[in-house]
N, C-alpha and C positions, 0 to 999 in steps of 0.2 A: 503494500500500500504506500502511496505517496503520503508525505507529511499532512497534506490537507484533507485526506480521506480518513473516515472513521468507520468503525465497525458498525453495521447497521443495527438498530435497536433490538429487533427480534433476536439476531444472532448474539449480541451482547448479553440479553437476558439468559439466552440458552445456555451460554458459556459459564454465566455467573452461577447458574443453577447447577449445571455439571460440575463445576469447581466445589460449590458447597457440599454435593453428594461424594465427591472425592475425599474432601476434607473429613466428613462424617465417617466414611467408610475406612479412611485411615486411622482415625482416632479409635473406632470400634476394634479395628484390628491390632493396634498397639495395645490396648487393653486386654484383648483376648490372647496377645503374645505372652503377657504376664500370667494370664490364667493358664495357659499351656504349660508356661515353665514351672509354676508353682504346683500344679498337679503332678508333673513329671518329677520334680524334686521331692515333693511332699510324699508321693507313693514310694519312690525310691528309698527315702531316708526313715519313713515310719512304718512300712509294710516290708519291703524287699530286704533292707538291712537286718532286722531283727530275725529274718528267717533265713539269713546267710544266702540270699539271691541277689544281692545288689552288684555281682559280677557276670550274673547268667544272662547271655544275650537275649534269650527269649522272654525273660521276665523284664529285662530293661525295655525291650521293644515293645512289650505289652503295656508298660507304664507310660512310655512315650505315646504310644498310639491313643491310651486313654486321654492323656493330657490335650492330644490334637483333636480328638472326637468331641471332648467337653467345650473346648474352645471354638471349634467350628460350628457346634450347635447354639452356642452362645452368640456367635457372630450372626449366624442366621436370624434368630430372635431379634436382636437388636437393629440388623439391617432392615428386617421386615417392618419392624414398629416405627423406625425412624428414618434411617437414610433413604429407603425406597417405599415409604409410607404411601405415597400418591400412586405409585405402580402396582403395589401389592394390596392397597386397601386395608392394609394392617391385617391381613388375614393370613394365618399359619395353615399350610397345607403340606401332606407328606409328599406330593409330587415336586412341588416347590422346593422343599427340604432337600430332596434327592437330587436334583438339579445343582443346588447350591453345594452339597456335598462333593458332587461330581466335578463341578467347577473348582473348587477348593483343591481336589485331588490333582486336576491339571495344573494348578498354581504351585502346588508342592512340587510335582514332578519337575516344572520349569525352573522352580528354585533349586532343587538337588542337582540337576543336570549342568546349570549354569554355574553352581559353585564347583563342581568337579571339574568344569572348564576353566574356570576364573583362577582357580587355586595352582594351577600349571603355570600361570603367566603373571600373576600379581602376588604381593605379598598377603599372607593370611588374613591380616586384619582388614584389608580392601576387598579381598576376594570373599570374605564373609559378608560384607555390606551390599556389593553390587547385585547379587541374586535377590536380596530382599527388595529392592528396587524394582527389577524385572517382574518378580511375582506379584507385587502390589498392582503393577500396571495390568498384568495378565489376570489377577483375580478381579479387579475393578472392572475390566472390560468383560470377562466372561459373567459376572454378576449382572451387569448392566444389560447386555445382550441377551444372553441364554435363559437368565433367572428371573430378572425383573425388567422385562422389555416394555412393559405397560401395555402390549398389544395382546395380552394373554386374556 
């Protein structure tokens, strides 16, 4: 755009609305990252360690899966009620939940694969951050397009 051109008002309003949704989605995601961490660590320390299972890969995997599942379920609830309230009508449903979990799984896969790639070329501290940004964009896009499209 030239210096004298401005974004048309309908487009500006749409961009502002999507920006608010992205911010809300990101804040909910950050809170649920803490939920995921707390459950994973809590189960490991409070349940697995006393049973001498804190080094068992299957038990640790189950603790991590539980943390992720609670976090993604919590994320579905809050995104349905707040971020995508207009699109969802604030109604929870099993089909929408299934799509949300599936889209979250795609985001998780993107995060893991991009981390495995990035860690080969970047320092660990940076390689661990880059995939979070990629997964956020993928998760938001999947939620916006396939879960809460507004046309369902």
